[in-house]
C-alpha positions as a Markdown table, in Angstrom:
| # | Residue | x | y | z |
|---|---|---|---|---|
| 1 | Met | 25.1 | 53.8 | 36.6 |
| 2 | Thr | 28.9 | 55.1 | 38.0 |
| 3 | Ala | 30.6 | 58.1 | 36.5 |
| 4 | Asp | 34.6 | 58.6 | 37.2 |
| 5 | Phe | 34.4 | 61.6 | 35.0 |
| 6 | Val | 31.8 | 64.8 | 34.8 |
| 7 | Ile | 31.9 | 67.8 | 32.8 |
| 8 | Glu | 28.7 | 69.6 | 34.6 |
| 9 | Arg | 26.7 | 72.6 | 34.4 |
| 10 | Ala | 28.1 | 73.5 | 30.6 |
| 11 | Asp | 25.6 | 76.7 | 29.0 |
| 12 | Leu | 25.8 | 74.4 | 26.2 |
| 13 | Val | 26.4 | 71.0 | 24.8 |
| 14 | Ala | 26.9 | 70.3 | 21.3 |
| 15 | Thr | 26.5 | 66.2 | 21.1 |
| 16 | Cys | 26.1 | 66.5 | 17.1 |
| 17 | Ala | 24.5 | 62.6 | 18.5 |
| 18 | Gly | 22.4 | 60.9 | 15.8 |
| 19 | Pro | 23.4 | 59.0 | 12.6 |
| 20 | Ala | 26.3 | 59.2 | 10.4 |
| 21 | Pro | 26.9 | 60.4 | 8.1 |
| 22 | Arg | 25.2 | 63.8 | 8.0 |
| 23 | Arg | 24.2 | 65.3 | 4.6 |
| 24 | Gly | 22.2 | 67.7 | 3.2 |
| 25 | Ala | 20.4 | 70.1 | 5.6 |
| 26 | Ala | 20.6 | 67.7 | 8.3 |
| 27 | Gln | 24.9 | 68.9 | 8.5 |
| 28 | Arg | 23.4 | 72.2 | 10.5 |
| 29 | Glu | 22.2 | 69.6 | 13.2 |
| 30 | Ile | 24.5 | 69.9 | 16.2 |
| 31 | Thr | 21.8 | 68.2 | 18.6 |
| 32 | Ala | 22.3 | 71.0 | 21.5 |
| 33 | Val | 21.7 | 70.2 | 25.4 |
| 34 | Arg | 21.3 | 73.3 | 27.3 |
| 35 | Gly | 22.5 | 73.8 | 30.4 |
| 36 | Gly | 24.1 | 70.2 | 30.1 |
| 37 | Ser | 26.3 | 67.8 | 32.0 |
| 38 | Ile | 28.4 | 64.6 | 30.9 |
| 39 | Ala | 29.6 | 61.3 | 32.5 |
| 40 | Ala | 31.9 | 59.1 | 32.0 |
| 41 | Tyr | 33.2 | 55.8 | 33.3 |
| 42 | Glu | 36.1 | 54.2 | 32.4 |
| 43 | Gly | 36.3 | 56.1 | 29.3 |
| 44 | Arg | 32.8 | 55.3 | 28.2 |
| 45 | Ile | 30.0 | 58.1 | 28.6 |
| 46 | Val | 27.1 | 56.8 | 30.8 |
| 47 | Phe | 24.9 | 60.3 | 30.6 |
| 48 | Val | 24.6 | 63.1 | 28.5 |
| 49 | Gly | 21.9 | 65.1 | 29.3 |
| 50 | Pro | 20.3 | 68.6 | 31.9 |
| 51 | Ala | 22.7 | 69.0 | 34.9 |
| 52 | Asp | 19.6 | 68.9 | 37.4 |
| 53 | Ala | 19.5 | 65.1 | 36.2 |
| 54 | Leu | 22.7 | 64.2 | 36.8 |
| 55 | Glu | 22.5 | 63.7 | 40.6 |
| 56 | Arg | 19.3 | 61.8 | 39.9 |
| 57 | Gln | 20.8 | 59.4 | 37.2 |
| 58 | Val | 24.5 | 58.8 | 38.0 |
| 59 | His | 26.4 | 58.3 | 41.2 |
| 60 | Ile | 29.4 | 60.0 | 40.9 |
| 61 | Glu | 32.2 | 58.7 | 42.4 |
| 62 | Pro | 33.6 | 60.1 | 45.4 |
| 63 | Glu | 37.2 | 60.7 | 43.5 |
| 64 | Ala | 35.7 | 61.6 | 39.9 |
| 65 | Val | 37.1 | 64.4 | 38.2 |
| 66 | Arg | 34.6 | 67.1 | 38.2 |
| 67 | Ile | 34.9 | 70.3 | 35.9 |
| 68 | Asp | 33.2 | 73.1 | 36.0 |
| 69 | Ala | 32.0 | 74.0 | 32.9 |
| 70 | Arg | 29.8 | 77.2 | 33.5 |
| 71 | Gly | 30.0 | 79.8 | 31.1 |
| 72 | Cys | 31.3 | 77.5 | 28.3 |
| 73 | Thr | 30.5 | 74.9 | 24.9 |
| 74 | Val | 31.4 | 71.6 | 25.0 |
| 75 | Val | 31.7 | 70.0 | 21.7 |
| 76 | Pro | 33.0 | 66.3 | 20.8 |
| 77 | Gly | 36.8 | 66.1 | 20.4 |
| 78 | Phe | 38.0 | 67.2 | 16.8 |
| 79 | Val | 38.5 | 64.6 | 14.5 |
| 80 | Asp | 41.2 | 65.6 | 11.9 |
| 81 | Ala | 40.5 | 63.5 | 8.5 |
| 82 | His | 43.5 | 64.3 | 6.7 |
| 83 | Thr | 47.3 | 64.8 | 7.8 |
| 84 | His | 50.7 | 64.2 | 7.0 |
| 85 | Leu | 52.1 | 64.4 | 9.9 |
| 86 | Val | 55.2 | 62.3 | 9.9 |
| 87 | Tyr | 58.2 | 63.7 | 7.9 |
| 88 | Ala | 61.5 | 65.3 | 8.3 |
| 89 | Gly | 62.9 | 68.2 | 6.8 |
| 90 | Asp | 61.6 | 71.8 | 6.5 |
| 91 | Arg | 60.4 | 73.6 | 3.4 |
| 92 | Arg | 59.3 | 76.5 | 5.2 |
| 93 | Asp | 61.3 | 78.6 | 2.6 |
| 94 | Glu | 58.8 | 77.6 | 0.1 |
| 95 | Leu | 56.3 | 79.6 | 1.8 |
| 96 | Arg | 58.3 | 82.7 | 1.2 |
| 97 | Gln | 58.6 | 81.9 | -2.6 |
| 98 | Arg | 54.6 | 81.6 | -2.9 |
| 99 | Leu | 53.9 | 85.1 | -0.8 |
| 100 | Glu | 57.0 | 86.5 | -4.0 |
| 101 | Gly | 54.5 | 85.1 | -6.7 |
| 102 | Ala | 56.1 | 81.2 | -7.1 |
| 103 | Thr | 53.3 | 78.9 | -7.7 |
| 104 | Tyr | 53.7 | 74.8 | -6.6 |
| 105 | Gly | 54.4 | 73.4 | -10.2 |
| 106 | Glu | 57.2 | 76.3 | -10.2 |
| 107 | Ile | 58.3 | 75.5 | -7.0 |
| 108 | Ala | 58.3 | 71.9 | -7.5 |
| 109 | Ala | 59.8 | 72.1 | -11.3 |
| 110 | Ala | 63.0 | 73.8 | -9.5 |
| 111 | Gly | 63.7 | 70.8 | -6.5 |
| 112 | Gly | 61.0 | 72.0 | -4.1 |
| 113 | Gly | 57.3 | 70.0 | -3.0 |
| 114 | Ile | 56.6 | 66.5 | -2.2 |
| 115 | Leu | 60.2 | 65.0 | -3.5 |
| 116 | Arg | 62.4 | 67.8 | -1.2 |
| 117 | Thr | 60.3 | 66.3 | 1.7 |
| 118 | Val | 61.2 | 62.4 | 0.2 |
| 119 | Glu | 65.1 | 63.7 | 0.3 |
| 120 | Ala | 64.8 | 64.2 | 3.8 |
| 121 | Thr | 62.5 | 61.6 | 5.1 |
| 122 | Arg | 64.3 | 59.1 | 3.0 |
| 123 | Ala | 67.1 | 60.3 | 5.3 |
| 124 | Ala | 65.7 | 60.1 | 8.1 |
| 125 | Ser | 65.6 | 57.0 | 11.0 |
| 126 | Glu | 62.4 | 56.2 | 12.5 |
| 127 | Asp | 63.1 | 57.6 | 16.2 |
| 128 | Asp | 64.0 | 60.8 | 14.1 |
| 129 | Leu | 60.7 | 60.8 | 12.7 |
| 130 | Val | 59.0 | 59.8 | 15.7 |
| 131 | Arg | 60.9 | 62.7 | 17.1 |
| 132 | Ala | 59.7 | 65.3 | 15.0 |
| 133 | Ala | 56.3 | 64.3 | 15.2 |
| 134 | Arg | 55.9 | 64.1 | 18.7 |
| 135 | Pro | 55.6 | 68.3 | 18.9 |
| 136 | Arg | 53.3 | 68.8 | 16.1 |
| 137 | Leu | 50.6 | 66.3 | 18.1 |
| 138 | Asp | 51.1 | 68.3 | 21.5 |
| 139 | Asp | 50.1 | 71.8 | 19.0 |
| 140 | Met | 47.1 | 69.6 | 18.1 |
| 141 | Ala | 45.7 | 68.5 | 21.1 |
| 142 | Ala | 46.3 | 71.8 | 22.5 |
| 143 | Ser | 43.8 | 73.2 | 19.7 |
| 144 | Gly | 41.0 | 70.4 | 20.2 |
| 145 | Thr | 42.1 | 67.6 | 17.9 |
| 146 | Thr | 41.4 | 64.0 | 19.5 |
| 147 | Thr | 41.8 | 61.8 | 16.8 |
| 148 | Cys | 43.7 | 62.2 | 13.0 |
| 149 | Glu | 44.5 | 60.5 | 10.2 |
| 150 | Val | 48.1 | 60.5 | 9.1 |
| 151 | Lys | 49.1 | 59.2 | 6.2 |
| 152 | Ser | 53.2 | 57.8 | 5.1 |
| 153 | Gly | 53.8 | 58.8 | 1.0 |
| 154 | Tyr | 57.2 | 61.1 | 1.8 |
| 155 | Gly | 59.2 | 57.6 | 1.1 |
| 156 | Leu | 58.0 | 56.5 | -2.3 |
| 157 | Ala | 59.8 | 53.4 | -1.7 |
| 158 | Thr | 58.9 | 50.4 | 0.4 |
| 159 | Glu | 61.0 | 50.1 | 3.0 |
| 160 | Ala | 60.8 | 54.3 | 3.5 |
| 161 | Glu | 56.8 | 53.7 | 3.5 |
| 162 | Ile | 56.9 | 51.8 | 5.9 |
| 163 | Arg | 59.8 | 52.8 | 8.2 |
| 164 | Gln | 56.7 | 55.9 | 8.3 |
| 165 | Leu | 53.8 | 53.5 | 8.7 |
| 166 | Arg | 55.6 | 52.3 | 12.1 |
| 167 | Ala | 56.6 | 55.9 | 13.2 |
| 168 | Ile | 53.0 | 56.1 | 13.3 |
| 169 | Arg | 52.3 | 53.1 | 15.1 |
| 170 | Arg | 55.0 | 54.3 | 17.9 |
| 171 | Leu | 53.2 | 57.4 | 18.1 |
| 172 | Asp | 49.7 | 56.2 | 18.2 |
| 173 | Ala | 50.7 | 54.0 | 21.2 |
| 174 | Ala | 52.9 | 57.5 | 23.4 |
| 175 | His | 50.4 | 60.1 | 22.4 |
| 176 | Pro | 46.8 | 60.2 | 24.0 |
| 177 | Ile | 45.5 | 61.5 | 20.2 |
| 178 | Asp | 44.5 | 58.0 | 18.4 |
| 179 | Leu | 46.1 | 58.1 | 14.7 |
| 180 | Val | 44.5 | 56.5 | 12.2 |
| 181 | Pro | 47.2 | 55.2 | 9.9 |
| 182 | Thr | 46.7 | 55.4 | 5.7 |
| 183 | Phe | 49.1 | 54.4 | 2.8 |
| 184 | Leu | 50.5 | 56.9 | -0.1 |
| 185 | Gly | 53.0 | 55.3 | -1.3 |
| 186 | Ala | 51.6 | 56.7 | -4.9 |
| 187 | His | 51.7 | 60.5 | -3.3 |
| 188 | Ala | 54.2 | 61.5 | -6.5 |
| 189 | Val | 56.4 | 60.0 | -8.8 |
| 190 | Pro | 59.8 | 59.6 | -7.1 |
| 191 | Ala | 62.6 | 60.6 | -8.7 |
| 192 | Glu | 64.2 | 57.9 | -10.0 |
| 193 | Tyr | 61.6 | 56.8 | -11.9 |
| 194 | Arg | 61.0 | 60.6 | -13.8 |
| 195 | Ser | 58.8 | 60.1 | -16.9 |
| 196 | Arg | 58.0 | 56.7 | -15.7 |
| 197 | Ser | 55.0 | 57.0 | -13.9 |
| 198 | Asp | 53.2 | 53.5 | -15.2 |
| 199 | Asp | 56.5 | 51.8 | -14.1 |
| 200 | Tyr | 56.3 | 53.5 | -10.4 |
| 201 | Ala | 52.7 | 52.5 | -10.1 |
| 202 | Ala | 53.3 | 48.7 | -10.7 |
| 203 | Val | 56.0 | 49.2 | -8.2 |
| 204 | Val | 53.1 | 50.5 | -5.6 |
| 205 | Ile | 50.5 | 47.7 | -6.6 |
| 206 | Asp | 52.8 | 45.1 | -7.0 |
| 207 | Glu | 55.3 | 45.5 | -4.3 |
| 208 | Met | 54.8 | 48.5 | -1.3 |
| 209 | Ile | 50.5 | 47.6 | -1.4 |
| 210 | Pro | 51.4 | 43.4 | -0.7 |
| 211 | Lys | 54.0 | 44.5 | 2.1 |
| 212 | Val | 52.2 | 47.2 | 3.7 |
| 213 | Ala | 49.0 | 45.0 | 4.1 |
| 214 | Ala | 51.3 | 42.0 | 5.4 |
| 215 | Ser | 52.7 | 44.1 | 8.0 |
| 216 | Gly | 49.1 | 45.4 | 9.4 |
| 217 | Leu | 50.7 | 49.0 | 9.7 |
| 218 | Ala | 47.5 | 50.9 | 7.8 |
| 219 | Glu | 43.9 | 50.9 | 7.8 |
| 220 | Trp | 43.5 | 52.9 | 4.7 |
| 221 | Cys | 45.2 | 53.2 | 1.1 |
| 222 | Asp | 45.6 | 57.1 | -1.1 |
| 223 | Val | 46.8 | 58.3 | -4.3 |
| 224 | Phe | 47.4 | 61.6 | -5.6 |
| 225 | Cys | 45.5 | 61.9 | -9.0 |
| 226 | Glu | 47.0 | 65.2 | -10.3 |
| 227 | Ala | 48.3 | 65.6 | -13.4 |
| 228 | Ser | 51.7 | 66.1 | -12.1 |
| 229 | Ala | 51.4 | 62.7 | -9.9 |
| 230 | Phe | 49.2 | 59.9 | -11.4 |
| 231 | Thr | 46.1 | 59.7 | -13.9 |
| 232 | Pro | 42.6 | 58.6 | -13.2 |
| 233 | Ala | 43.6 | 55.2 | -14.2 |
| 234 | Gln | 46.6 | 54.5 | -12.7 |
| 235 | Ser | 45.1 | 56.0 | -9.3 |
| 236 | Ala | 42.2 | 53.3 | -9.9 |
| 237 | Ala | 44.3 | 50.5 | -10.5 |
| 238 | Val | 46.0 | 51.5 | -7.3 |
| 239 | Leu | 42.9 | 52.4 | -5.1 |
| 240 | Arg | 41.9 | 48.7 | -6.7 |
| 241 | Ala | 45.2 | 46.8 | -5.6 |
| 242 | Gly | 44.7 | 48.6 | -2.0 |
| 243 | Thr | 41.2 | 47.0 | -2.2 |
| 244 | Arg | 42.1 | 43.4 | -2.9 |
| 245 | Ala | 44.5 | 43.6 | -0.2 |
| 246 | Gly | 42.5 | 44.6 | 2.6 |
| 247 | Leu | 43.0 | 48.3 | 2.7 |
| 248 | Ala | 40.3 | 50.7 | 2.1 |
| 249 | Pro | 40.1 | 53.5 | -0.2 |
| 250 | Arg | 40.7 | 57.2 | -0.3 |
| 251 | Ile | 41.9 | 59.9 | -2.9 |
| 252 | His | 43.4 | 63.0 | -3.0 |
| 253 | Ala | 40.9 | 64.6 | -5.6 |
| 254 | Asp | 40.7 | 67.7 | -7.8 |
| 255 | Glu | 42.9 | 70.0 | -5.9 |
| 256 | Leu | 45.3 | 71.8 | -8.2 |
| 257 | Ala | 43.2 | 71.1 | -11.4 |
| 258 | Pro | 40.0 | 68.9 | -12.2 |
| 259 | Ser | 41.6 | 65.8 | -12.6 |
| 260 | Gly | 39.0 | 63.3 | -12.4 |
| 261 | Gly | 39.6 | 61.8 | -9.2 |
| 262 | Ala | 36.4 | 62.6 | -7.7 |
| 263 | Arg | 34.9 | 59.9 | -10.5 |
| 264 | Val | 37.4 | 58.0 | -9.9 |
| 265 | Ala | 36.3 | 58.0 | -6.0 |
| 266 | Ala | 32.9 | 57.2 | -7.2 |
| 267 | Glu | 34.0 | 54.5 | -9.2 |
| 268 | Val | 36.5 | 52.4 | -6.5 |
| 269 | Gly | 33.9 | 53.0 | -3.8 |
| 270 | Ala | 36.3 | 55.1 | -1.7 |
| 271 | Arg | 35.2 | 56.6 | 1.4 |
| 272 | Ser | 36.2 | 59.7 | 1.0 |
| 273 | Ala | 37.6 | 62.5 | -1.9 |
| 274 | Asp | 40.0 | 65.2 | -0.1 |
| 275 | His | 40.5 | 68.6 | -1.7 |
| 276 | Leu | 38.0 | 69.0 | -4.4 |
| 277 | Val | 39.0 | 72.6 | -5.2 |
| 278 | Phe | 38.2 | 72.2 | -8.7 |
| 279 | Val | 35.0 | 69.4 | -8.7 |
| 280 | Asp | 32.3 | 70.4 | -10.9 |
| 281 | Lys | 28.9 | 69.5 | -10.6 |
| 282 | Glu | 28.6 | 66.0 | -12.5 |
| 283 | Gly | 31.6 | 65.3 | -9.9 |
| 284 | Ala | 29.6 | 66.3 | -6.8 |
| 285 | Ala | 26.8 | 63.7 | -8.0 |
| 286 | Ala | 28.8 | 60.9 | -8.3 |
| 287 | Leu | 30.2 | 61.6 | -5.0 |
| 288 | Ala | 26.4 | 61.9 | -3.3 |
| 289 | Ala | 25.4 | 58.7 | -5.5 |
| 290 | Ala | 28.2 | 56.7 | -4.4 |
| 291 | Asp | 28.3 | 58.0 | -0.8 |
| 292 | Val | 31.2 | 59.1 | -0.6 |
| 293 | Cys | 32.6 | 61.5 | 1.8 |
| 294 | Ala | 34.6 | 65.1 | 0.9 |
| 295 | Val | 37.2 | 65.9 | 2.9 |
| 296 | Leu | 37.5 | 69.4 | 2.2 |
| 297 | Leu | 41.1 | 71.2 | 3.2 |
| 298 | Pro | 40.9 | 74.8 | 3.5 |
| 299 | Ile | 44.1 | 75.5 | 5.0 |
| 300 | Ala | 46.0 | 74.2 | 2.6 |
| 301 | Ala | 44.1 | 76.2 | -0.1 |
| 302 | Leu | 44.8 | 79.4 | 1.8 |
| 303 | Tyr | 48.6 | 78.5 | 1.7 |
| 304 | Leu | 48.9 | 77.4 | -1.4 |
| 305 | Lys | 47.0 | 80.8 | -2.5 |
| 306 | Leu | 45.0 | 79.2 | -4.9 |
| 307 | Gly | 42.9 | 81.5 | -5.2 |
| 308 | Arg | 39.6 | 79.7 | -4.5 |
| 309 | Tyr | 38.4 | 76.7 | -2.7 |
| 310 | Ala | 36.6 | 73.9 | -2.7 |
| 311 | Pro | 32.8 | 74.7 | -3.5 |
| 312 | Ala | 31.1 | 73.7 | -0.1 |
| 313 | Arg | 27.3 | 74.9 | -0.6 |
| 314 | Met | 27.5 | 73.2 | -3.8 |
| 315 | Leu | 28.5 | 69.6 | -1.9 |
| 316 | Ile | 26.3 | 70.2 | 0.6 |
| 317 | Glu | 23.3 | 71.2 | -1.1 |
| 318 | Gly | 23.9 | 68.0 | -3.4 |
| 319 | Gly | 23.6 | 65.9 | -1.0 |
| 320 | Val | 27.4 | 65.1 | -0.3 |
| 321 | Pro | 28.4 | 64.4 | 3.8 |
| 322 | Val | 31.5 | 66.8 | 3.7 |
| 323 | Ala | 34.4 | 66.5 | 6.5 |
| 324 | Leu | 37.0 | 68.8 | 7.6 |
| 325 | Gly | 40.9 | 68.2 | 7.8 |
| 326 | Thr | 44.0 | 70.2 | 8.6 |
| 327 | Asp | 46.0 | 68.8 | 5.8 |
| 328 | Leu | 49.1 | 69.0 | 8.3 |
| 329 | Asn | 52.2 | 68.8 | 5.9 |
| 330 | Pro | 55.2 | 70.6 | 5.4 |
| 331 | Gly | 54.7 | 72.6 | 2.4 |
| 332 | Ala | 51.2 | 73.7 | 2.4 |
| 333 | Gly | 49.1 | 72.6 | 5.6 |
| 334 | Leu | 51.5 | 75.0 | 8.0 |
| 335 | Ser | 48.5 | 74.6 | 10.3 |
| 336 | Ser | 47.7 | 71.9 | 12.7 |
| 337 | Ser | 44.3 | 73.6 | 14.4 |
| 338 | Met | 40.8 | 72.6 | 13.3 |
| 339 | Pro | 39.1 | 75.1 | 14.6 |
| 340 | Phe | 41.3 | 77.2 | 11.7 |
| 341 | Ala | 40.2 | 74.8 | 9.9 |
| 342 | Ile | 36.3 | 75.8 | 11.0 |
| 343 | Thr | 36.8 | 79.1 | 10.3 |
| 344 | Leu | 37.8 | 79.0 | 7.2 |
| 345 | Ala | 35.2 | 76.9 | 6.3 |
| 346 | Cys | 32.7 | 79.4 | 7.4 |
| 347 | Phe | 34.3 | 82.7 | 6.0 |
| 348 | Ala | 36.0 | 81.0 | 3.2 |
| 349 | Met | 33.1 | 78.2 | 1.8 |
| 350 | Asp | 30.3 | 79.5 | 3.0 |
| 351 | Met | 29.3 | 77.0 | 5.8 |
| 352 | Thr | 27.4 | 77.7 | 8.9 |
| 353 | Leu | 29.1 | 77.0 | 11.9 |
| 354 | Glu | 26.9 | 74.4 | 13.0 |
| 355 | Glu | 27.4 | 72.7 | 9.3 |
| 356 | Ala | 31.7 | 73.1 | 10.2 |
| 357 | Leu | 31.0 | 71.9 | 13.3 |
| 358 | Val | 29.7 | 68.5 | 12.6 |
| 359 | Ala | 32.1 | 68.5 | 9.3 |
| 360 | Ala | 35.1 | 68.5 | 12.3 |
| 361 | Thr | 33.7 | 65.6 | 14.1 |
| 362 | Leu | 30.9 | 63.6 | 13.5 |
| 363 | Asn | 31.3 | 63.5 | 9.5 |
| 364 | Ala | 35.5 | 63.3 | 10.3 |
| 365 | Ala | 34.5 | 60.5 | 12.2 |
| 366 | Trp | 32.4 | 58.6 | 9.8 |
| 367 | Ser | 35.2 | 59.0 | 7.0 |
| 368 | Leu | 37.4 | 57.3 | 8.6 |
| 369 | Asp | 35.4 | 54.7 | 9.8 |
| 370 | Arg | 35.2 | 55.7 | 13.5 |
| 371 | Ala | 31.6 | 57.1 | 14.0 |
| 372 | Gly | 30.7 | 54.3 | 15.8 |
| 373 | Thr | 33.2 | 54.9 | 19.1 |
| 374 | Ile | 33.7 | 59.2 | 18.2 |
| 375 | Gly | 32.6 | 62.4 | 17.2 |
| 376 | Ser | 29.5 | 63.2 | 18.8 |
| 377 | Leu | 28.8 | 63.0 | 22.3 |
| 378 | Glu | 26.7 | 60.6 | 23.1 |
| 379 | Thr | 26.0 | 57.5 | 25.8 |
| 380 | Gly | 27.9 | 54.1 | 24.4 |
| 381 | Lys | 31.0 | 56.6 | 22.8 |
| 382 | Leu | 34.1 | 57.4 | 24.3 |
| 383 | Leu | 34.3 | 60.9 | 25.8 |
| 384 | Asp | 36.0 | 62.9 | 23.4 |
| 385 | Gly | 35.5 | 66.4 | 24.1 |
| 386 | Val | 36.9 | 70.2 | 24.1 |
| 387 | Val | 35.7 | 73.1 | 26.7 |
| 388 | Val | 35.3 | 75.9 | 25.0 |
| 389 | Glu | 34.9 | 79.0 | 27.0 |
| 390 | Gly | 31.7 | 81.0 | 25.5 |
| 391 | Asp | 29.5 | 80.0 | 22.9 |
| 392 | Pro | 30.5 | 78.1 | 20.0 |
| 393 | Thr | 30.9 | 81.0 | 17.7 |
| 394 | Asp | 34.4 | 81.8 | 20.4 |
| 395 | Leu | 36.0 | 78.9 | 18.3 |
| 396 | Val | 36.3 | 80.9 | 15.4 |
| 397 | Arg | 37.9 | 83.5 | 17.0 |
| 398 | Val | 41.5 | 83.6 | 15.0 |
| 399 | Gly | 44.3 | 83.8 | 17.7 |
| 400 | Gly | 42.1 | 83.7 | 20.7 |
| 401 | Ser | 42.5 | 81.1 | 23.3 |
| 402 | Ala | 38.8 | 79.8 | 23.3 |
| 403 | Ile | 40.2 | 75.9 | 24.3 |
| 404 | Arg | 40.4 | 75.6 | 28.2 |
| 405 | Thr | 40.4 | 72.0 | 28.1 |
| 406 | Val | 40.9 | 69.1 | 25.8 |
| 407 | Val | 39.4 | 65.6 | 27.2 |
| 408 | Lys | 40.5 | 62.4 | 25.3 |
| 409 | Arg | 39.1 | 59.2 | 26.6 |
| 410 | Gly | 37.8 | 60.4 | 29.6 |
| 411 | Lys | 41.6 | 62.3 | 30.8 |
| 412 | Val | 42.1 | 65.6 | 30.6 |
| 413 | Ile | 45.2 | 66.1 | 27.8 |
| 414 | Tyr | 45.5 | 69.4 | 27.4 |
| 415 | Ser | 44.0 | 72.6 | 30.0 |
| 416 | Arg | 44.3 | 76.4 | 29.5 |
């Protein structure tokens, strides 16, 4: 076999190879190779193994790119399983309000929150949205993200939602990071439907979903199941309509209070239930039985000052596969760094480093139906990888510059 790209002589390669998703004790299995090398040809991995076997088994082209990884750890490229990357406007002043004691609900009641971003996003052009999102993607790449899910949900009207989804498609075509598009027309009830949430849910079901599905701009359908947004019955109806139209379901569940969202996820066969700060053991059992991935978003819990985090330990011990995302958004997801999400997973949600690494790679890839091509370093998959100076614990040095090189499809997309 031939290689045109090599990462060689790493102290450790955390391949995370094997079946997906990982759950229970298996979520700690990172399938490490010490003194390892990785070779790829035209973006796909052809060899992972001991460095001294590389030259014997692989013909390395004379012009191949070769990265010396001595003193480093190589991990799969991070898969950010939940973001709101594309939006217009600025809500950083709400951070100051929260620091002074205002709650999420109080800020929303005063005209802030999601609907404030909706107003700005509706007024923005597609070009505006693309231009604003591009630097955020660059930041994500510098933090090791090579694939991310991106939601609409700041249009809350058919044409505005489709405009967001078109911006996502343009960014996917123009940027090295692969984007996975999700339709989130049921993110909130817009101002013009205040006190008429059933009517707005009907618009999402009868008008938005058919047009989004026909456009081919989204793979997934999401809904915010919360007292301030959509009831369990409304959420289930939206997700079932999405499924009928060919949009696979995922759900914002149990973030601000127990909402019944985990049970809706199980009932409709969602691939993921996200946030889950207030999920209980019964909800977790339903997720495990229905093979739903828990996508946990500790950065949002931190910036919202919720005073608690999703019970990752309970979910893992209950057999629920756990993934991670940043929840990058204008109001509460104020960091695009997957290493920061990993850090909070370890120190605020009691996950081990190995569990968090699998959650940020293989399980996150599975939550997006991408585990066949990304999420681990094994032959046949894309060479999406991160070269970390030092050992895996250096990933959790907040503010440190541990990430040396980021590779997407066998090409360097970031180098420090």
